[in-house]
PDB file of N, H, CA, C and O in Angstrom:
ATOM      1  N   UNK A   1     -21.969 -12.791 -45.763  1.00  0.00           N
ATOM      2  CA  UNK A   1     -21.489 -11.517 -46.212  1.00  0.00           C
ATOM      3  C   UNK A   1     -19.920 -11.385 -45.661  1.00  0.00           C
ATOM      4  O   UNK A   1     -19.671 -11.378 -44.455  1.00  0.00           O
ATOM      5  N   UNK A   2     -18.958 -11.286 -46.624  1.00  0.00           N
ATOM      6  H   UNK A   2     -19.160 -11.291 -47.603  1.00  0.00           H
ATOM      7  CA  UNK A   2     -17.655 -11.129 -46.180  1.00  0.00           C
ATOM      8  C   UNK A   2     -17.154  -9.847 -46.799  1.00  0.00           C
ATOM      9  O   UNK A   2     -17.169  -9.675 -48.018  1.00  0.00           O
ATOM     10  N   UNK A   3     -16.707  -8.945 -45.935  1.00  0.00           N
ATOM     11  H   UNK A   3     -16.695  -9.085 -44.945  1.00  0.00           H
ATOM     12  CA  UNK A   3     -16.155  -7.436 -46.244  1.00  0.00           C
ATOM     13  C   UNK A   3     -14.724  -7.523 -45.630  1.00  0.00           C
ATOM     14  O   UNK A   3     -14.545  -7.473 -44.413  1.00  0.00           O
ATOM     15  N   UNK A   4     -13.811  -7.643 -46.449  1.00  0.00           N
ATOM     16  H   UNK A   4     -13.956  -7.684 -47.437  1.00  0.00           H
ATOM     17  CA  UNK A   4     -12.218  -7.666 -45.936  1.00  0.00           C
ATOM     18  C   UNK A   4     -11.963  -6.376 -45.341  1.00  0.00           C
ATOM     19  O   UNK A   4     -11.275  -6.289 -44.324  1.00  0.00           O
ATOM     20  N   UNK A   5     -12.557  -5.196 -46.003  1.00  0.00           N
ATOM     21  H   UNK A   5     -13.116  -5.267 -46.829  1.00  0.00           H
ATOM     22  CA  UNK A   5     -12.229  -3.928 -45.302  1.00  0.00           C
ATOM     23  C   UNK A   5     -12.818  -3.680 -44.027  1.00  0.00           C
ATOM     24  O   UNK A   5     -12.527  -2.643 -43.431  1.00  0.00           O
ATOM     25  N   UNK A   6     -13.638  -4.532 -43.522  1.00  0.00           N
ATOM     26  H   UNK A   6     -13.875  -5.374 -44.006  1.00  0.00           H
ATOM     27  CA  UNK A   6     -14.178  -4.517 -42.111  1.00  0.00           C
ATOM     28  C   UNK A   6     -13.447  -5.253 -41.362  1.00  0.00           C
ATOM     29  O   UNK A   6     -13.542  -5.084 -40.146  1.00  0.00           O
ATOM     30  N   UNK A   7     -12.672  -6.102 -41.801  1.00  0.00           N
ATOM     31  H   UNK A   7     -12.595  -6.240 -42.788  1.00  0.00           H
ATOM     32  CA  UNK A   7     -11.852  -7.102 -41.027  1.00  0.00           C
ATOM     33  C   UNK A   7     -11.250  -6.560 -39.812  1.00  0.00           C
ATOM     34  O   UNK A   7     -11.460  -7.020 -38.690  1.00  0.00           O
ATOM     35  N   UNK A   8     -10.452  -5.513 -40.089  1.00  0.00           N
ATOM     36  H   UNK A   8     -10.281  -5.140 -41.001  1.00  0.00           H
ATOM     37  CA  UNK A   8      -9.373  -4.954 -39.039  1.00  0.00           C
ATOM     38  C   UNK A   8     -10.445  -4.193 -37.794  1.00  0.00           C
ATOM     39  O   UNK A   8     -10.194  -4.075 -36.595  1.00  0.00           O
ATOM     40  N   UNK A   9     -11.595  -3.777 -38.481  1.00  0.00           N
ATOM     41  H   UNK A   9     -11.799  -3.872 -39.455  1.00  0.00           H
ATOM     42  CA  UNK A   9     -12.527  -3.036 -37.377  1.00  0.00           C
ATOM     43  C   UNK A   9     -13.130  -3.983 -36.588  1.00  0.00           C
ATOM     44  O   UNK A   9     -13.241  -3.755 -35.384  1.00  0.00           O
ATOM     45  N   UNK A  10     -13.574  -5.097 -37.104  1.00  0.00           N
ATOM     46  H   UNK A  10     -13.484  -5.282 -38.083  1.00  0.00           H
ATOM     47  CA  UNK A  10     -14.231  -6.266 -36.465  1.00  0.00           C
ATOM     48  C   UNK A  10     -13.262  -6.823 -35.406  1.00  0.00           C
ATOM     49  O   UNK A  10     -13.572  -7.009 -34.229  1.00  0.00           O
ATOM     50  N   UNK A  11     -11.934  -7.094 -36.002  1.00  0.00           N
ATOM     51  H   UNK A  11     -11.683  -6.942 -36.958  1.00  0.00           H
ATOM     52  CA  UNK A  11     -11.088  -7.769 -34.965  1.00  0.00           C
ATOM     53  C   UNK A  11     -10.727  -6.842 -33.760  1.00  0.00           C
ATOM     54  O   UNK A  11     -10.371  -7.323 -32.684  1.00  0.00           O
ATOM     55  N   UNK A  12     -10.829  -5.512 -33.971  1.00  0.00           N
ATOM     56  H   UNK A  12     -11.119  -5.121 -34.845  1.00  0.00           H
ATOM     57  CA  UNK A  12     -10.840  -4.529 -32.755  1.00  0.00           C
ATOM     58  C   UNK A  12     -11.704  -4.754 -31.929  1.00  0.00           C
ATOM     59  O   UNK A  12     -11.409  -4.934 -30.748  1.00  0.00           O
ATOM     60  N   UNK A  13     -13.013  -4.793 -32.395  1.00  0.00           N
ATOM     61  H   UNK A  13     -13.253  -4.647 -33.355  1.00  0.00           H
ATOM     62  CA  UNK A  13     -14.193  -5.049 -31.482  1.00  0.00           C
ATOM     63  C   UNK A  13     -14.036  -6.281 -30.671  1.00  0.00           C
ATOM     64  O   UNK A  13     -14.300  -6.363 -29.471  1.00  0.00           O
ATOM     65  N   UNK A  14     -13.518  -7.366 -31.535  1.00  0.00           N
ATOM     66  H   UNK A  14     -13.303  -7.300 -32.509  1.00  0.00           H
ATOM     67  CA  UNK A  14     -13.434  -8.654 -30.660  1.00  0.00           C
ATOM     68  C   UNK A  14     -12.324  -8.378 -29.706  1.00  0.00           C
ATOM     69  O   UNK A  14     -12.587  -8.747 -28.562  1.00  0.00           O
ATOM     70  N   UNK A  15     -11.220  -7.859 -29.859  1.00  0.00           N
ATOM     71  H   UNK A  15     -11.006  -7.560 -30.789  1.00  0.00           H
ATOM     72  CA  UNK A  15     -10.081  -7.609 -28.910  1.00  0.00           C
ATOM     73  C   UNK A  15     -10.555  -6.795 -27.831  1.00  0.00           C
ATOM     74  O   UNK A  15     -10.134  -7.028 -26.697  1.00  0.00           O
ATOM     75  N   UNK A  16     -11.481  -5.751 -28.061  1.00  0.00           N
ATOM     76  H   UNK A  16     -11.823  -5.563 -28.981  1.00  0.00           H
ATOM     77  CA  UNK A  16     -12.014  -4.955 -26.856  1.00  0.00           C
ATOM     78  C   UNK A  16     -12.941  -5.700 -25.996  1.00  0.00           C
ATOM     79  O   UNK A  16     -12.923  -5.623 -24.767  1.00  0.00           O
ATOM     80  N   UNK A  17     -13.826  -6.487 -26.741  1.00  0.00           N
ATOM     81  H   UNK A  17     -13.841  -6.549 -27.739  1.00  0.00           H
ATOM     82  CA  UNK A  17     -14.662  -7.389 -25.977  1.00  0.00           C
ATOM     83  C   UNK A  17     -13.838  -8.369 -25.020  1.00  0.00           C
ATOM     84  O   UNK A  17     -14.088  -8.424 -23.816  1.00  0.00           O
ATOM     85  N   UNK A  18     -12.932  -9.071 -25.568  1.00  0.00           N
ATOM     86  H   UNK A  18     -12.728  -9.026 -26.546  1.00  0.00           H
ATOM     87  CA  UNK A  18     -12.113  -9.905 -24.783  1.00  0.00           C
ATOM     88  C   UNK A  18     -11.468  -9.167 -23.568  1.00  0.00           C
ATOM     89  O   UNK A  18     -11.357  -9.660 -22.445  1.00  0.00           O
ATOM     90  N   UNK A  19     -11.132  -8.143 -23.873  1.00  0.00           N
ATOM     91  H   UNK A  19     -11.222  -7.743 -24.785  1.00  0.00           H
ATOM     92  CA  UNK A  19     -10.324  -7.319 -22.849  1.00  0.00           C
ATOM     93  C   UNK A  19     -11.379  -7.118 -21.666  1.00  0.00           C
ATOM     94  O   UNK A  19     -11.096  -7.370 -20.495  1.00  0.00           O
ATOM     95  N   UNK A  20     -12.422  -6.717 -22.016  1.00  0.00           N
ATOM     96  H   UNK A  20     -12.651  -6.512 -22.968  1.00  0.00           H
ATOM     97  CA  UNK A  20     -13.694  -6.326 -21.015  1.00  0.00           C
ATOM     98  C   UNK A  20     -14.000  -7.568 -20.366  1.00  0.00           C
ATOM     99  O   UNK A  20     -14.065  -7.487 -19.139  1.00  0.00           O
ATOM    100  N   UNK A  21     -14.186  -8.599 -20.829  1.00  0.00           N
ATOM    101  H   UNK A  21     -14.133  -8.665 -21.825  1.00  0.00           H
ATOM    102  CA  UNK A  21     -14.475 -10.038 -20.350  1.00  0.00           C
ATOM    103  C   UNK A  21     -13.447 -10.409 -19.437  1.00  0.00           C
ATOM    104  O   UNK A  21     -13.632 -10.870 -18.311  1.00  0.00           O
ATOM    105  N   UNK A  22     -12.196 -10.149 -20.064  1.00  0.00           N
ATOM    106  H   UNK A  22     -12.046  -9.775 -20.979  1.00  0.00           H
ATOM    107  CA  UNK A  22     -10.969 -10.571 -19.135  1.00  0.00           C
ATOM    108  C   UNK A  22     -10.925  -9.721 -17.724  1.00  0.00           C
ATOM    109  O   UNK A  22     -10.588 -10.249 -16.664  1.00  0.00           O
ATOM    110  N   UNK A  23     -11.262  -8.499 -17.830  1.00  0.00           N
ATOM    111  H   UNK A  23     -11.536  -8.070 -18.691  1.00  0.00           H
ATOM    112  CA  UNK A  23     -11.087  -7.766 -16.568  1.00  0.00           C
ATOM    113  C   UNK A  23     -12.355  -7.882 -15.776  1.00  0.00           C
ATOM    114  O   UNK A  23     -12.353  -7.465 -14.618  1.00  0.00           O
ATOM    115  N   UNK A  24     -13.374  -8.381 -16.264  1.00  0.00           N
ATOM    116  H   UNK A  24     -13.376  -8.720 -17.205  1.00  0.00           H
ATOM    117  CA  UNK A  24     -14.600  -8.658 -15.531  1.00  0.00           C
ATOM    118  C   UNK A  24     -14.052 -10.013 -14.662  1.00  0.00           C
ATOM    119  O   UNK A  24     -14.187 -10.078 -13.441  1.00  0.00           O
ATOM    120  N   UNK A  25     -13.485 -10.966 -15.380  1.00  0.00           N
ATOM    121  H   UNK A  25     -13.375 -10.913 -16.373  1.00  0.00           H
ATOM    122  CA  UNK A  25     -13.192 -12.200 -14.676  1.00  0.00           C
ATOM    123  C   UNK A  25     -12.063 -11.959 -13.536  1.00  0.00           C
ATOM    124  O   UNK A  25     -12.032 -12.528 -12.445  1.00  0.00           O
ATOM    125  N   UNK A  26     -11.132 -10.983 -14.024  1.00  0.00           N
ATOM    126  H   UNK A  26     -11.157 -10.521 -14.910  1.00  0.00           H
ATOM    127  CA  UNK A  26     -10.087 -10.636 -13.012  1.00  0.00           C
ATOM    128  C   UNK A  26     -10.778 -10.024 -11.769  1.00  0.00           C
ATOM    129  O   UNK A  26     -10.427 -10.304 -10.624  1.00  0.00           O
ATOM    130  N   UNK A  27     -11.720  -9.224 -12.050  1.00  0.00           N
ATOM    131  H   UNK A  27     -12.005  -8.996 -12.981  1.00  0.00           H
ATOM    132  CA  UNK A  27     -12.316  -8.452 -10.834  1.00  0.00           C
ATOM    133  C   UNK A  27     -13.221  -9.386 -10.085  1.00  0.00           C
ATOM    134  O   UNK A  27     -13.409  -9.186  -8.885  1.00  0.00           O
ATOM    135  N   UNK A  28     -13.815 -10.426 -10.722  1.00  0.00           N
ATOM    136  H   UNK A  28     -13.662 -10.589 -11.697  1.00  0.00           H
ATOM    137  CA  UNK A  28     -14.528 -11.402 -10.065  1.00  0.00           C
ATOM    138  C   UNK A  28     -13.692 -12.323  -9.135  1.00  0.00           C
ATOM    139  O   UNK A  28     -14.033 -12.589  -7.982  1.00  0.00           O
ATOM    140  N   UNK A  29     -12.698 -12.732  -9.667  1.00  0.00           N
ATOM    141  H   UNK A  29     -12.421 -12.517 -10.603  1.00  0.00           H
ATOM    142  CA  UNK A  29     -11.398 -13.530  -8.972  1.00  0.00           C
ATOM    143  C   UNK A  29     -11.129 -12.595  -7.851  1.00  0.00           C
ATOM    144  O   UNK A  29     -11.444 -13.012  -6.736  1.00  0.00           O
ATOM    145  N   UNK A  30     -10.631 -11.466  -7.929  1.00  0.00           N
ATOM    146  H   UNK A  30     -10.375 -11.128  -8.834  1.00  0.00           H
ATOM    147  CA  UNK A  30     -10.177 -10.664  -6.984  1.00  0.00           C
ATOM    148  C   UNK A  30     -11.083 -10.441  -5.900  1.00  0.00           C
ATOM    149  O   UNK A  30     -10.645 -10.350  -4.753  1.00  0.00           O
ATOM    150  N   UNK A  31     -12.548 -10.325  -6.203  1.00  0.00           N
ATOM    151  H   UNK A  31     -12.903 -10.398  -7.135  1.00  0.00           H
ATOM    152  CA  UNK A  31     -13.580 -10.327  -5.336  1.00  0.00           C
ATOM    153  C   UNK A  31     -13.512 -11.393  -4.385  1.00  0.00           C
ATOM    154  O   UNK A  31     -13.423 -11.274  -3.163  1.00  0.00           O
ATOM    155  N   UNK A  32     -13.572 -12.691  -5.215  1.00  0.00           N
ATOM    156  H   UNK A  32     -13.644 -12.788  -6.208  1.00  0.00           H
ATOM    157  CA  UNK A  32     -13.448 -14.094  -4.231  1.00  0.00           C
ATOM    158  C   UNK A  32     -12.492 -13.921  -3.429  1.00  0.00           C
ATOM    159  O   UNK A  32     -12.703 -14.012  -2.220  1.00  0.00           O
ATOM    160  N   UNK A  33     -11.190 -13.624  -3.940  1.00  0.00           N
ATOM    161  H   UNK A  33     -11.018 -13.549  -4.923  1.00  0.00           H
ATOM    162  CA  UNK A  33     -10.076 -13.727  -3.093  1.00  0.00           C
ATOM    163  C   UNK A  33     -10.297 -12.856  -1.783  1.00  0.00           C
ATOM    164  O   UNK A  33     -10.027 -13.291  -0.663  1.00  0.00           O
ATOM    165  N   UNK A  34     -10.786 -11.651  -2.007  1.00  0.00           N
ATOM    166  H   UNK A  34     -11.005 -11.297  -2.916  1.00  0.00           H
ATOM    167  CA  UNK A  34     -10.896 -10.684  -0.792  1.00  0.00           C
ATOM    168  C   UNK A  34     -11.932 -11.185   0.085  1.00  0.00           C
ATOM    169  O   UNK A  34     -11.766 -10.960   1.284  1.00  0.00           O
ATOM    170  N   UNK A  35     -13.134 -11.921  -0.326  1.00  0.00           N
ATOM    171  H   UNK A  35     -13.269 -12.104  -1.300  1.00  0.00           H
ATOM    172  CA  UNK A  35     -14.113 -12.225   0.263  1.00  0.00           C
ATOM    173  C   UNK A  35     -13.455 -13.542   1.274  1.00  0.00           C
ATOM    174  O   UNK A  35     -13.722 -13.634   2.472  1.00  0.00           O
ATOM    175  N   UNK A  36     -12.654 -14.406   0.606  1.00  0.00           N
ATOM    176  H   UNK A  36     -12.438 -14.331  -0.367  1.00  0.00           H
ATOM    177  CA  UNK A  36     -12.050 -15.448   1.393  1.00  0.00           C
ATOM    178  C   UNK A  36     -11.151 -14.838   2.449  1.00  0.00           C
ATOM    179  O   UNK A  36     -11.117 -15.247   3.610  1.00  0.00           O
ATOM    180  N   UNK A  37     -10.395 -13.793   1.960  1.00  0.00           N
ATOM    181  H   UNK A  37     -10.423 -13.461   1.017  1.00  0.00           H
ATOM    182  CA  UNK A  37      -9.407 -13.317   2.965  1.00  0.00           C
ATOM    183  C   UNK A  37     -10.225 -12.527   4.255  1.00  0.00           C
ATOM    184  O   UNK A  37      -9.756 -12.538   5.393  1.00  0.00           O
ATOM    185  N   UNK A  38     -11.277 -11.967   3.975  1.00  0.00           N
ATOM    186  H   UNK A  38     -11.658 -11.957   3.051  1.00  0.00           H
ATOM    187  CA  UNK A  38     -12.097 -11.159   4.945  1.00  0.00           C
ATOM    188  C   UNK A  38     -12.530 -12.388   5.957  1.00  0.00           C
ATOM    189  O   UNK A  38     -12.483 -12.266   7.181  1.00  0.00           O
ATOM    190  N   UNK A  39     -12.947 -13.553   5.302  1.00  0.00           N
ATOM    191  H   UNK A  39     -12.985 -13.651   4.307  1.00  0.00           H
ATOM    192  CA  UNK A  39     -13.656 -14.543   6.191  1.00  0.00           C
ATOM    193  C   UNK A  39     -12.479 -15.269   7.063  1.00  0.00           C
ATOM    194  O   UNK A  39     -12.775 -15.689   8.182  1.00  0.00           O
ATOM    195  N   UNK A  40     -11.269 -15.408   6.612  1.00  0.00           N
ATOM    196  H   UNK A  40     -11.028 -15.067   5.704  1.00  0.00           H
ATOM    197  CA  UNK A  40     -10.186 -16.001   7.202  1.00  0.00           C
ATOM    198  C   UNK A  40      -9.678 -14.885   8.373  1.00  0.00           C
ATOM    199  O   UNK A  40      -9.139 -15.272   9.411  1.00  0.00           O
ATOM    200  N   UNK A  41      -9.880 -13.668   8.122  1.00  0.00           N
ATOM    201  H   UNK A  41     -10.317 -13.354   7.280  1.00  0.00           H
ATOM    202  CA  UNK A  41      -9.256 -12.601   8.964  1.00  0.00           C
ATOM    203  C   UNK A  41     -10.259 -12.186  10.081  1.00  0.00           C
ATOM    204  O   UNK A  41      -9.935 -11.515  11.061  1.00  0.00           O
ATOM    205  N   UNK A  42     -11.527 -12.661   9.825  1.00  0.00           N
ATOM    206  H   UNK A  42     -11.790 -13.206   9.029  1.00  0.00           H
ATOM    207  CA  UNK A  42     -12.604 -12.167  10.882  1.00  0.00           C
ATOM    208  C   UNK A  42     -12.299 -12.857  12.229  1.00  0.00           C
ATOM    209  O   UNK A  42     -12.059 -14.063  12.293  1.00  0.00           O
ATOM    210  N   UNK A  43     -12.317 -12.090  13.234  1.00  0.00           N
ATOM    211  H   UNK A  43     -12.511 -11.111  13.182  1.00  0.00           H
ATOM    212  CA  UNK A  43     -12.336 -12.626  14.594  1.00  0.00           C
ATOM    213  C   UNK A  43     -13.353 -13.715  14.867  1.00  0.00           C
ATOM    214  O   UNK A  43     -14.523 -13.569  14.512  1.00  0.00           O
ATOM    215  N   UNK A  44     -12.933 -14.798  15.490  1.00  0.00           N
ATOM    216  H   UNK A  44     -11.983 -14.916  15.779  1.00  0.00           H
ATOM    217  CA  UNK A  44     -13.695 -15.884  15.611  1.00  0.00           C
ATOM    218  C   UNK A  44     -14.736 -15.380  16.782  1.00  0.00           C
ATOM    219  O   UNK A  44     -14.330 -14.901  17.841  1.00  0.00           O
ATOM    220  N   UNK A  45     -16.098 -15.544  16.468  1.00  0.00           N
ATOM    221  H   UNK A  45     -16.428 -15.934  15.608  1.00  0.00           H
ATOM    222  CA  UNK A  45     -17.139 -15.120  17.582  1.00  0.00           C
ATOM    223  C   UNK A  45     -17.172 -16.563  18.526  1.00  0.00           C
ATOM    224  O   UNK A  45     -16.983 -17.721  18.153  1.00  0.00           O
ATOM    225  N   UNK A  46     -17.421 -16.141  19.608  1.00  0.00           N
ATOM    226  H   UNK A  46     -17.574 -15.200  19.911  1.00  0.00           H
ATOM    227  CA  UNK A  46     -17.622 -17.198  20.718  1.00  0.00           C
ATOM    228  C   UNK A  46     -18.794 -17.113  21.401  1.00  0.00           C
ATOM    229  O   UNK A  46     -19.042 -17.913  22.303  1.00  0.00           O
TER     230      UNK A  46
END
């Protein structure tokens, strides 16, 4: 079923979903980076 009048709305949903996915990826990357930084900055135990 193709409904041209729904195209703009559908596109908006796709763009929103991609934005959400993108921010999840960024958050995950930032989390990994901060984990790595925390590991590197931890004082070494003897």
